[in-house]
N, C-alpha and C positions, 0 to 999 in steps of 0.2 A: 176128510179135511174138516176142521172145526169151522163153524159159520161165524163170521164177524158181524156183530150187530152195531149199527150206527144210529145214534140218537141225535136228532137235529131239530131245533125249534125254528119256526118260521119267523124271520126277522123283518123282511121287507118284500112287498110285492113288486115284481119287475114287469113293466109293460112289454109287449111284443117287440117294439122297436128297440128297447134297451137290450133285450136278449139277443136280437139280431146283430146289433153293433158289437156286442161282446163276442158273439160267435165269429164274426168276420175278423176281429182282432186276433183270435186264436186259430184261424184257419190253417196257416202254414205250419204251426206247431202241431196241430192235430193230425195233419197229413203224415208227419214224421212218426207220431205215436201209432197211427193206424198201420203204417208199414211194418213197424216192429211187431205189433200185436198179431198181424196176419202171419208173421213168421213163427211166432210162438203162441200156442193155444193156451193162453193163461188169462185169468180175469179176476175180478173181485166179486164177492158175494155180499149182498146187503139184504137185511131183513127189516120187517116192520118193528117198531119199538113196542114195548109191552103195554103202552098206553094207547096204541093204535092211532098215533098222530099221522097226519097226511104225509105221504111219501114225497120227498123233494127231488128224488133222482129218477130219471127215465130208466126203464128197465133194460134198454139196449146197453150192452156192455161197453160200447164205445162212448155212448152218450153219458153213461155213468162216470167214466174216466174223465171226460171233458168237464162234467159238473163238479167233480171232486177238485180238479185243478182250479176251476173258476171260483169255487167257494173258498179254498185256501188262499187264493190270490186276493180275494176281496175282504175277508174277515179274519184270517189267521193272525193272531196277535204278534207272534214272534216273527212273522214275515216282514215286519217293519225294519228288521235289522239286516235283511238280505237284499243285495242289489239285483235288479232284473229277476224278481222273484218268480215270475211265470216260467221263464226259461230254466231257472234253477229247479223248479218243481218237475218240469218235463224231463230234464236230463237225469235227475235222481230217480224218477219213476222208471225210466228205461234201464238205468244202471241197476236198480233194485231187482227188476225182472231177470236180468242176465246173471246177477250174482247167485241166484237160486238155481241156475242151470247146471252147476257143477262142471262147467267147461271153462277152464282158465284162459282159453284162447279166443272165446267169443266175447266181444266187448263193444260197447257203444262209446265213441269218442266225440267230444266236443270239437268245434272247428279248430281250436288251438291244439288240442291233443292229436287230431288227425294230421295237422300240418307237421307237428313234431315227429309223429310216427313215420310219415313219408320221408322227411329229411333224415331221420336216423338210418333209414335203409340206404338212401342214395349217398350219404356221407360227404357230398361235395360242399365247398365253401369258396368264398372270394377272399383271396389272400395272395401269398407268394409261393406256397407249396413246399414247405419244409416241415419236418418233424424233428423236434429238439427235446432234450432233457436237461434238467437242472441238477447240479451237484455242487455243494458248497457255494451256492449262489452264482455259479458260472453256467451259462446257457449254451450247450453244445449242440450243433446241428448233427442229427444222427442220420437223417434220410432226406434226399431231395427227390420229389416225385417227378415222374416222367412227363415231359412236355409242359412243365409248370413254368411260371415266370422266373422262379429261382433257378431252374435248370438253364433257361435261356440266358440268365445273367451270370452263369458259371459259378453259382454258389456251390460249395463242396462240403461233403460230410467231414466233420471235424472242425469246421469254422465255428468260432465263438461269436454269438450275438452280443455286441458290446453296447451299441447305441441305436435307438430307433427314433428317427426324426429329431436327433440331437439330445434325446433323453437317455441317460445311462440306465441300463436295465439290470445291472448286477444286483443280485439279492432281491430282485422284484419277483413277485409270484408269477408263475407261468401263465395263468389266466389273464393277468393284466398285460403281459407282453403280447399274448395272442391278440388281445383287443387293440393294442397299438399297431400291430402289423396288419390286421385285417382292415378292410374298408370297402368302398365302392369300386366296382370294376372300372378300370381306366385311369384311376388316380395313382399317384406316385408316392411311394414310401422310400425314404432314404435310410439305409441301414449301414452301420459301421461294423464290420466283422474283424475279428482278430484271427489271423492265419499265421501260426508260428510267431515270429517277432514282428510281423508286418500288420499294419492296420489297412484294411481295404474298405473303401466306401463305395456302395453301389446304390444307384437309383433304380428301383424296381417298380415296374408298372403292375399294379394288382390285376388279377384276372381270376376267372373261374378255375378252381383246382379240383381235379378228379383224384380221389385218394382211397378208392376201395380195393386197390391192388398195388403191389410193389414187387418188382423183380430184380434179380441180380444173379451173379454166377460165382460159383466156387469151383475152381479148377475147370473141369469140363462138364460140370453139372449145372443146369439152369434151375433156379429156384424162384417160384412165384408164390407170394403170400396173398391170398384172397380173403378179404375181411368181411365182405357182404356180397349178396347177389342183388346189386342195385341196377337201376335202369341203364347205366353206362358201363357196368362192370365188364361186359363182354368186349367192349371197345378197348378198355384199359388192358385187359389180360391179353388181347390179341396183339397189342403193340409189342409186348414182351415176347410173345410167341413168334412174331415175325422176325424180331431181332435174333432170336435163337436159331431160326431157320436159316437166316443169312449167314450166321456165324457157324453153321453146320453143327449145332448142338444136338446130340442124340438122346440125352438123359434129362429128365425133368422131375423135380420134387415139387408137387403142388401142395402147399400148406393151407389146410382148412381148419386149423386149430382156432378156437374161439370165434368161428364163423357161425352166426346164429341164423343164417338163411336169408330170405328175401323174396324176390319176385319169381314166379313160375317161368315167365318169359325169359328172364335172365338165365335161369337154370338151363332151359332148353338151348339157348344161344351158346352157352359155355360148353354144354355137353357135346355139341356138334364139333368142337375142336378136337375131341378125343375118341368119339365113337363113329361108327359107320352110318351112312344114310340108311334109314329104315330101322335102326336099332330102337328097341323100346327102352326109354329112359325111366319112365314112371308109369304106374297104374294107379288110378283113383277109384276106390270103391265107395259108392254113394249109399244113401240111407235105404234106397229100394233094392240094394244088392247089385245094381248094374255096375259094370267096370268100364272105365274110360282109359284108353292108353295114350300116352304121349310119346311120339316117335321123333327121331332125328329127321328133319325134312330137307337137309341140304348137305352138299359135299364140301365140308370145310375142315375135315380132319387133317391134322398136321402129321404127315407121314414120316417126317424126319425124326419123330420121337419114337425111339426103339424101346426105351424102358422108362416107365413112370412109377413113381411112388407117391402115395398120398399120406400126409400127416394129419392125424385127427386127435382130439382129446375129449374130455367130458363136456366141454362147451361147444363142440361141433354139433349143430342141430339143424333140423328141418331140411331146407333145400340142399345144404352141404352134405347131409346124411344121404339124401337121395342120390346125389352125384357119386358119393363114395361107394354106395351099394351097387349102383349100376356098373361102375368101372370094375368093381371087385368081381361081379358075376359075369360080365360080358367080355372082359379082357384079362390079361395076365398081370394087371396092376396090383402091386402090393400095398396093403394098408398098414401103416406103422403108427403106434401110439397107444391110446387108451379107448375103452368102450365109449361110444358117443352118447349123446344126451337122451335120445329116444323120443324126439318130437316128430311124429309121423302123421299129423293131421293137417288138412288143407283148409286155409281160410280165404274167403273172398271178401272184398271190401265193397260195400254199397254206399256211395256218397249221397248226401242230401244237399239241397239247394243252399242251405245256410253254411255249408262247409263242414258240418258234422258228418259222421260216417258210422255205419255198422260193419264191424269185422266179425264174420260168422263162420264157424266150422261147417264146411259143406261136404267133406269126404275125408277118408283116410288114405294115406299113401301106402302102396305096395311096391316092393322091389320088382325088377323085371321077372324074377322067378316066383313072384307071388308072396314074398315074405313080408310080414308086418314090421313096421319100424316103431310105431307108437309104443312107448314104455319099454322098448327092447333095445333099440339103437343098432349100431353096426359094430361088429366085433372085429378088431384089427387082426391081421395075419401075424403080425409080430407086436407083442405088447411091450411097451417101454414106458415106465413111470418117470416123471420128473423128480428132481430133488425134493425131499419132504418139506423144505422151507416154503415151497411154492403152493403147498396145500394148506398151509396154516394161516388162518386169519390173524392179522396183527392188530392188537388193541394197544393204544398208547398208554404208557405208564404215567401215573400222576407224579407231579414234582415232589421230591422228597421220599418217595417210596423206594425201598431197596429190599433185595432178597439175599439171604445168607444161607450157610450150610444147613441142611435138613428142611428147608422150606419147600413147599409144593405149590406150583401155580402154572397156569397156561402160558403166562408170559415167560416163565423160565423155560418152558418147552420150546417157545419160539426162539429164544436166545440160544438154546442148545443146537437147534437146527441151523440157525444162522452161523454159529461158530463152526459147525461141521461143514457147511457150504463154503466157508472161507478158508478151510484147510486146517482148522484146529482139531485136535484129536479128543473128541468127547466120548465118554463111555455109555451115554444114554441120551435119549431125546424124549422122555416121557413127562418132563416137568418137575422131577425131583432133583433138588440141588444137592448132588453128591459132592464129595470132596474133590473128585476129578473135575466136575463142572465148575466149581469155584476156582480151582487152579487155572483152568482155561480162561475163565473170566478175568482173573488177575493178570494172566499173560496178555490178554487182549487190552486191558487197561494200560499196561506198561507199554505195549506196542503203539498205542494211540495217545499216550500222555494224558490219560484220564485220571483225575485225582480220586481214585478209589482203589482199594486193595482186595479186601475179602468179601466183596458184595457186588451183586448186579444192581446198579443204580439206574435211574431214569436216563441219565446221560449216557451210560454204557449202552443201554437198550436202544436209544435213538441212533447212536453212532453205528451199532451193529446193523441196524436196518439200512442206514445210508450206505454202508460198505457193501451190503448185499445188492442194493440197486446199482452202485458203482460198477461192481463186477459184472452184473447182468448187462448193463448198458455198454460198457467198454469192451467186454469179451462175450457178446451175445451168442455168437455161433459156437464158441469154445465150451460154454457152460450149458448149451442146449443139447442134452444127451439124446433127445428124440431125433433131432436133426442129425446129430453125429451118427446115430444108428442107421438112419436112412442113407447117409453118405457112404457108410461102411457097406451097406447092402448094394449100393450102386456099383461099388468097385469089385464085387464078387463076380 
């Protein structure tokens, strides 16, 4: 490593009581820094300057860090533009250390970041408990979460949210509608729904909504979508499993697509619903080579489930990969979908008194059979790809832009895939505007009264995207070919 040389001129003598006061001021922050440094054997090297001026820094590596922060805090010119400079210096010093670790999952989080991280896993909120989508300015309830205030008030999928506390919300951005509906627990929100030709006004008392899982039934098959392994996810998923047991449902599709993981405890609680007591769910291999096993510790398995299929995709990661691998290796569960993400490292979170936290990789996960997940993932038993339109990132076309015959662009490729998804017969989906592509665009423009004939315009492009969403939302199960394949396998 090259040695960094620091040249500092002595500006002002500090008396012992001044130094002691500054050290006391920085005590809490220094404790955080020491804890991080004890976990990572890193430091700074300082040398004498070439004029052999007095050394201003104590040679203890921790005292040197403290002195650097103190000096920057007191004399750094550009520090005048930074609020709470000392905290800013400490946070960035820690983040700088971790950025050089080449571990994307080890991170230092400020108090705000730590709170956001925790809330992102648990997913709960205070509101009424509906999921809705907006098309053509109309806000349609798609799902009503179990045991939510909306369910208790008999809100139904398909209801249109028309007014919230007297304010019409047609054409209003969904984020603004959500802000109107949410509020403090125990308060009342008055919502006018449109159901068919009838206006229904409901006064709903806001409450805590748990929304990390959602369940429903198609024919005789129970389906549970699990979005995260949050602290209450096992409670949510068990509510649906109990209903299925009461209704004598023997087939389950557990949908782990786009599930990025969560808490280890939640994983173990949920695994107990599908595995036998004593089964090894996970193994953790630590830096010293030791292996720690996580086993099912209770008899909670739902014996009514005779056939289980798991749905996974490229965003299935971490704890959801562990559960999929364990069920694939220990049971006759089928995995359907795509190769999973391959996030097989274990992070532990160490909180500090100011609310900040260190999230650090402590081990790697192994499957019950000892297979690595990191950078490999879980291979499905039956691979099923979604329609190509769902793999294509959509970028908005600028106003006035249009594509004609013989043009080539990524936005043309998206339009071709969207047309194919909507049932138009395109000859290619590679971004080249062939004559056939332009003919299909013309047909789409005619079908939707768009004033354009021989070109893909920004208006056509936006309507194409809207129609893709409309079909996805209104015919979700019908266009979900991975789910359809799982249902097909259930009937074999």
